[in-house]
N, C-alpha and C positions, 0 to 999 in steps of 0.2 A: 672047262669053263673058267673065265676070268673072275677072280674074287678080289675083294678089297685088300686082302693081305698081299696080293701080287702087284699092287699099285705103288709107285714111287712118285711123289711130287717133289721135284728138286729144282733148286736154282743154282746158277753158277755165278759166283761173286768174286770180285778182286779189285785191286788197284788198276788204274788205266794201263793198258799195254802189257798186262801180265800173261795174256793168252787165253782169256775166257772164250771168246768167239771161236778161235782156232780149235780149242778143246771141244766145243760143241759141234763144230763141223766134223771132227774126227768121230765123235760119238754117233752122229747121224749116218756117217758112211758105214761104220762097222755094224750098225743095227739094221742096215739095208734101207734106211729112210731116204737116203740120196745115193746115187750111183756114180757121182763124181765129187771129188773132194773140193769144196770151195775154199778160196784163200782170201783173207782180209786185205792183204796188200795188193791183190789184183782187182778188188771190188767185186769178187764173185761169191762171197760168203752168203749162204742161204739165209742166215739169221740177220744179217745186216742188209735188209731188203730196201730200206729207204734210200733214195738218191743221195741225200745228204750224208748218210752213213758210208755209202760206197765211195763217194768223192773224198771223204776225210779219213777213211780207214778206222773209224771209231764206232762204237755202239752208242746210239742216242736213246732209242726206245727199247723197253724190254720186249723181247720176242718170245712167243710160245710155240712149242711143238710137242709131238708125241711120237715115241718110238718103242720098240720091243727088244729086249735082250734076254735070251734064254727063255724062261717062263714068266718074265716080269714085264709089265707095261710101265714106261717111264714118261711122265709129263715133265718137260724141261722148260725153264724160263731163263733165257740168257739176258743178263742185266748189264747196264752201262757201268763203266769204271770211272768216268769223268765226274768230278764233284758237282758240276752244274746240273747233272741229272740224277742226283742222289734220291729224289722222290721216287724214281722208277724202282730203285733198289728197295726202298722202304715199303712200298705197297706190294712188291713182289714177295718180300720176306713174310709179310703179314699172312699170305695165303699158302705158303710152302710148308712141307713137313720135314724137309732136310735140305742141306746145302753142300755143294762142293766148292770149297774155297781154293782158288788158284793163286799161288805165290810164285814170284820170279826167283830162280835160284841165284841170280846175280844181285837183284835189288833187295831181296828179303822182305821183311815186313815194312811196307811203305805207308805213308800217311792215310791214303784212302782205304788201305787194308784195315787199319785200325778202326776207321769209321764204319765200314760194312760189318766188321766183326762185332762192334758194339751194337749195331742194329740187329744182327742175328741173335746176340745175347738177349736183347730187349724182348724179342718175340720167342725166346727159348727154343730156337731152331737147332737141332743137332747138326754137327759139322763133320765132314771128312776133308782132308787137305791134299792137294796135288802140288808138289814143288816142281814147277815147270821149268823148261829151258836149262835142264841139267847139262846139256851139251854145249852151252854158250861159254865163251871165254870169260873167266872170272867167276864162274858158278861155284858155289860152295854149299852143298846139300846140308851138311851138319851144322854149319854156321846159321843157316835159316832156322833150324830146329831151336838153337839157343836163342835166336832173335824172337821166336814165338813165345818162349818161356819168359823172356825179359819184358817184351813190349805188350804182349797180350795176356800174360799170366795163364796160359793155356796148359792143360794136362795133355800135351800132345807128344806122341813118340812114333817113330817109323814102324810100319809093318812090313816094309821092304827097304832095302838100301841099294844105291847104285853100284854097279861094277864099272870102274873106269871114271875118269874125270874129264870135264869139258868135252872136246871133240873125240876123246877116247871112250865116251859113254857107250858101252856095248851090251849091257844087260843089267839084271838086278838079282838080288838075293831075297827070296820070300822068307821072312823071319817066322812065319807061321808053320810052313812045311819044311823049313831048313833045306830048301833046294835052290839051285842057281838056274836062271833062265837067260839065254843069250839071244840077242836079236840077229836076224839075218840082214842082208843089205837093204831090204825094204821095210825094216822095223816090224810093226804089227801086221803089215800086209802079207808077210810070209809067216811061216810057222816058227814059234819059239822053240829053241833047243833046250831041253831040260838036262842039267848036268849036276855034278857034285860041286859044292862050294870050293872055289879056288883056295889052295893052301895058304896064300898070303892074305886071305880075307877071313880065315876061320876065326881068328881071335876077335876081330871087329864085329863079325856077325854074331858071335857068342855073346859079346858085350851088349849089343843092341837087343838081342832076344831076351837076355836077362833083364835089361832095362824095360822092355815091353811088359814082361810079367810083373815087374816091380811097380810100374805105373798103374797097372790094372789092380794089383793088390791094394794100392792106396785107396781105391774107390769101390771095391767089391769084396765082400766078406768071404765068399766062397774061394776066390782066387787067393786072398790073404791067407786063408787056412792052408791051402796047398803050398803056398810059397814058404810059410813058416815051417811046415813039415818037410820041406825040400822035396816035394813030390813032382814028378814030371807031368806035363799037360799035353794031351794029344791034340793034333791040329784042329780036329772038329770041335773039341771042347773050347779050345782057345778062340776059335771063330765065334762061338756062342757067347763067350765072355766079352769079346770086343763089341759084338752087336748089342748086347744088353747094356753095357756102360755107355756106348755111343748114343743109343736111343734115349738113355736117361740124362744125356748131356753132361756126363761126368768124364768122358774120355774122347780124345780126337785122334783117330788113326791117320798117319801121314804116308803118302806115296811119292815116288819120283817118276819123272818122265820128260818127254819132249814132244809136245803136241804137234809142232811144225814138222818134225821128222817122223812122226807117227810111231813113237816109242813109248810103250807102257799104257796105251789108251784102253786096251782090252782089260787090263787089270783094274783100271779105274772103273770101267763099266761093271765088272764083277763086284767091286767094293761098294758101288752105289746100291746094287741089289742085295749084297750080303749084310751091310752095316747100317744103311739109312732106313728109317722107319716107314711103315705103311701108314695111311690115314687112321687106321684102327689103333695104332700104338702111340700116337702123340698126345701131348697134354691138350684136353679139350679147350676150345676157344671160350673166352669169358663172354657170357651173354646174359641178358636180363629181359624181363617182360616190360615193354615200354609203358604199359598202363599202370603197373604196380611197382616197378623198380626192383622186383624180387629176382634173384638169380635163377637162370634156367640151365638145366643140364643138356648138353648136346651130345648125342651118340651117332657115330657114323653108320646108321641103319636106314635102309631104304624104306622100311615100314614106319619110321618115325615122321613127325611133321617136318615140312620143308624148312630148311635154313640155308640160305646162300648169301654170299657176300660179293657185291660188285666192286672190284678193286681197281678197275680202269675203264675209261671211256675212250673210244677212238672213232674218228670220222672215216668211214670206209666209202670209197668212190662208187662201189657197186651196191652195197646194202644199206647205206645211210649210217646211222649211229650203231656201233657195235659195242656191246657191254661185256667186258671180260669178267667172268663170274666163277667163283669157287663154290662148289656145293659141299656143305658139311653134313647135312642129313636130309632124308626124304628123297623124293623123286621129282624130277622136273620134266614135263612133256610139252612139246611144241603145240601151239594153239590154245593153251590153257591160260587162266588168269592167276597172277600171283599178287601178293600184297607187299607194297614197299612200306615197311614199318617206320622208316626214318622220316618220311614225309607224309605218311598216312594216306596213301593213294593206291588204287588197284592198277595193275599193269597187265597187258596181254603179251605173252611171249609169242612173237610171230614165227621165228625160226630158232633152232639151236644148231650151232655150227662148231665142229672141231677145228682148231686152228693149227696150221703149220706155216709159221712165219707169215707170208702174205697170201697163202692159199687157204681156202675154206672148204669144208666138207660137211654137208647138211646131215644131221642125225635126228632121230625122232624123240629121243629122251636122253637123260643123263642122271647119274645117281651119286651117292656119297663119294667124295674124293675127286670127282671129275672137275677139270678146269675147262670151261667152254665159253663160247661167245654167244650172246643173246641178241637177236634182232627184233626191233619193234618196240623197245621200251622208250617211253616218252619223258617220264619224270624222274628216272633213276640216274644218279650221278655217282662219282667216286665215293667209296666208303658207305654206301647205302646197303641196308639189309633187306633181302627178299624172303618172304615166308608165306604162311597161310593166314588169312584174316582171323580164322577161328583159333589159331595158336600163335599169337604175335610174339616175335623174338627180335631183339636188337643186339647186334654184335658191337663190341668195343671199337670206337673209331680211331683213326690215325691222327696224330698231331703233325701238321705240316709246318715246315720251316718258313719264316718270313723272307720275302725277296730282299736282296741286298743292293740291287742295281736297277736303275730306271732309265728310260729314254723316251723322248717325245716322238710321236709318229703321226703323220698326216697323209691323206690320200693325194695322189698327183692330180687327179681330175675329179670333177663332180660325179662322173660315172662310177669312179672307184669308191665314193663315199659310203654307199650302202653296203657294197661288197666288203669293205674294210671292217665295218661294224659287225657284219655277219661272221666273217672269218675270225675276228678276235673273240667273239662270243663262243664259237665252237672250240677254239684253241684253249680258252680259259676253262671250258667244261672238261676238256681232256686232261689238263695239267694243273693240279691244285697249287703248284709252286709258281705259277704264272698268273699275274694279276693285271687288270686293266682299270684305270680310273681317269676321270675327267677333272682337270684342274680349272675351276671356275674363274680364278683370278687371271690366268694367262690364256684361257680358252684352248689349252692343249690336251690332247689325249696322251696319257702316259702309260707305257707298258713296263712292267717290273718283273724281274726274274732273278735267278740264282747266280748269274755271271754273264760275261760278254758273249761267250759261246752260246749260252742258252737263248739269249735274245737274238743273236745272229741267226740261229736255226729257226726261231719263230718267224722272223722277217722273211727268210728264205722260203719257208712253207707257205706264208701268205702269198708270195709271188707265184710259186709253182702250183700249189693245190687249189688256191682260191682265186688265182688270176688277178691279184690286186697289185697295182703299182702304187708304192708308197714311199715317201721320203722319211728318213729317220734322223733324229738329232744325235749328237755325240752322247755316249753313256753318262749318266749322272748317278752319284751315290745315293742310296736310299737312307738318308739321315733320319734320326729320331730326335724328339725333344723330351726333356724331363725337367724336374724342378729340384732346387737345392735346399729350400727351406719351407716351413709350414706357414700357412696363413688362414684367415677366415674371410669368407667372401659372401656378399649378398647378391641374390639374383631376383629381379622383379620383372614380371611381364604383365602390364596393366593396359588395357585398351577399353575405351568407352565408345559405344556407338548407339544408334537409336534403340535397338533391342537389347538382347543379351550382350554383355561385355566379356572381356577375358581377364581373369585375375589368377596370377600364380606368384607365390613368394617363397623363396627357399633361403636358408642360411647353411652354407657349406663350410666344412673344414677340409682344407686341401693340404696334403703332406706327402713327402717322398715315400714311395713304396719300395718293396724288396726288389732286387735285380731280377728281371725276367717275369715280373708279376703282371705286366701290362697295366690296365686300368682296373682297380678293385673298388667296389662300391658297397657301402653299408649304411644302415639308418639307425639313429639313436633318438628317435622321436618320443617325447613323453607327453602324455595328456592329450593326444590326438590333435595337436595343432596343425598337422598335415595328415589328412585321411590316408589310410593304408592303400586305397585303390589308386593313388597317384604315385606310389613309390616306383613302380615299373617305368612309368613315363619319365620320371625324374632321372632314373638311371639311363634310360635311352637318350635323354637330352645331354647328359654328361658324356656318354660314349660317342654320340654324334659330334659334339664339339671337340672331342679329343682327336679327331681326324686331322685337324689343322691347328698347329701350335701357334704360340704368340710371337716367336722369333722370326721364322721364315716359312711358316705354313706346313712344316713336316708333322707327321703323326706323333702324338704325345704318348709316352709309355712310362711304366713304373711310377704311377701316381695313385695314392689312396685317397678316395673322396668319401667323406662322412656327412650325411644329412642329419643335422642336429636340431634344427628349428625352422620356423616359417609360419605362414598363415594362409588361410583360404577364405573364399567367399562362397556362401551356400548356393548362390544362383550362378555367379559368373565364372567360378573355377571349372577347369576342364583339364583333360590329359594334355591337350595341345599347349595350354597356358603354362602348366607346370614343366613340360618338356622344354619350352622356350626359356622359362625362368632359370632352369638348371643349366642350360647352355650358356646363358648370359653370365650366371654366377661363376661357372667354371672358367670362362674366358677371362673374366675380371681377376679371378684368383691366380691364373697363370702369370698375369702381368706383375703381380705382387710377390711371386714365389721364387724369384731368381731363376728363370728358365735358362737352360743350357742345351747345347746341341750334343747329340751322341753320334758317333760314327762306327760303322762296322769294322771290326779288326779281324784279320784273316790269319790263320796258322799257315806259315810259309815254310817250305823246305826247298833249298837250292842244293843241287849236286853239281859240283864244279871241279875240274882238274886243279891240282895244287897251285900251279903257276898263276892262276887268275884270282886266287882267293882275295888278295889285297884290293883289286879293282871291284870285285863283287861286294865286299864289305863296305868299301867307300861309297858305292852307289846306294847300298842299303841305308847307310847313315843319312844320305841326302834325302831319302824318301821317308824319313821318320820311322824306319823299321827298327824295332828293338831286337837285337841279336840275342838269342837265349842260349844257344849251344852250337859248338863246332865239333864234329866227329870226323875221324879219319876212317876211310874204307878203301883199302888198297891204295891206289895213287890218286884218289879223289877225296875231296872234303865235302861233308854234308853239313850245311848251315841251316839251323832252324831259328825262326823268329816270329814276332807278332807284327803284322804289317797293316797299316791303315789302307783300306780298299781304295780310297780316293787317290793314293799315290801309286797304285798298281796298274793303271791303264797304260797299255803299251809296254808293259814290262817284258813280255816275251821277246819283242824286237830289241829292246835295250840289252837284255841279257845275252842274246845271240851276238850282238855287235861287240860286247865286252869280252866275250870268251871265244870268238871265232866259231860260234855255233856249237860249242862243245859242252856247254852247261845246260841243265834242265831244271825245271821247278814245278812244284805242285802247291796248290793253295786251296784252302777251304774255310768257310765262315766259322768264327770261334765265339766272339762276344762283342757287345757294344761298349764303347768307352767315351768319356767326355772329350770333346774336341778342344785342342789348345786354344787359348783366347785369341791369339793373332790370326789363326786359321778361321775361327768362328766369325770374326769380324768381316773377313773377306766373303764368307759364304752368305752372311746376312745382307751384305751390300749387293749381292747378286742372287736374290731369292728364287724359289722354285718357279 
């Protein structure tokens, strides 16, 4: 009988093109979930089931599947590597118990690797690492280990090392058993041949086994004692120590392989089962009672009250809205009612389905540790908690990144008008990093996302899934506005009519806030000159007014607003009057506070052959890119810098033409920075 200890909820995360989906396809084949190996480059990968994924050869949405290996059940989430879809990684890591990080043996630790690693650290998810593509030209397994120590600060060390380099990769040495294993012509599809460690590799394998025990001794007292007494450690005990320290997030075992050539994948599966935790072994999720705010302990027990987390919403053509859910405690049965503690509403679970990419299998119930899809939920959205009304629980929510790019969209015909609105509403519900807003000044509908590719996929999905024909404008940068100096401002809203009038009067102090603080509001009212019941309305008025700045109508950020004085009328004052007064006062204050524009700055990394370095740097300077570092890696240069997003549209084409298609780049949002004065004047003269 299957127990929770035999369950593994894992994610596969990495930089784009490191081989995540290919690794997943091999895992599915070896576990018998699929009977034919899918290939990303052929568009036949099971986990890349969306048409847009198959055409582009990339993962866009996190796909879920379940498989079995030996006596373990493994739920796998294959995540995107492209920075535009980082939210998919974020919400997947929130519900996972362990993760397999895939690194490229040629590229090493790349920018997006650092991002997903930080995300996994934030959620305290234990990690094991596969260094993939060991058979590629330029691969250097041991250099990647050094890269992990330098860039990630990880206590990572190999538990196996490759035999042979590049296209000579023919086997591996298991540092736990001190045995060598050689691949046949078909890699893992045939039998591995166990043999003694080759003579010329005995020294290096001895060094790395000693290193393995040393790294474990740094974080485990029992191993430290054995190490200091110079006592040997049997393989079974060594496995136990590796598992214990990995589950505690103190140690990271590293493997080698080639997913494309099917080499080393069975060992990866063994390591997932041997070293990653079950739901019963991980740090419990932070939860609280929504009514009292007191912490609540969650145990992965079926007999405990229900606690489940809706981490993703998807529109399914056959069942309607599908809610991807991780169950932490209690039991969920189809046809029963649950309580959404985030919005305070009851929901009926119509059906429970197990998900395999785009396939669905109906089940009657699900318990702790399960990742399932729920059909029939009407009010549940991403990051909502499901529980029992008698035992309310709310889990900690995810902070979503702000969009950095916008474009205008309009329907081609009047028939498309309603369909466009409905399609955008559904896509916005699915993807918290995608936003839709209506600009009243220009009469345009603006869609905002994490990058050009993100919005391109959104528009493509509108056309294919929702049959909407729409015209889109060229991409626009999602600027922000802030202030440079403090001021005091008065806001009055007074209207007299036949009956009750409207009276609201506030005195505000407006000053620059800390970076990344958004709009912060506090009150310092003395003597009750403004009644306490109007404070919330005043704050809402300020926040509403902050959506459109004084310079060019962009949202205002990093501003601190203090309500310090005002007055009210016993009969005519109302929440509406004070909300309007606060909005007027805030807008007036912006005009006096030295408003400036902020633009999104991206972390840019360009990898280019040596001979094109001068051209690439020259082009960067023209684009206001601040070059921060230039590293040598083989015959290529790696240039890192801070790039204004406004200057990066069309960069892929420009870089290709500069380097005859031989250079590549990656880019991800970093921070907001004040726009130079000459650039700001151009933007203001052509407002949103």
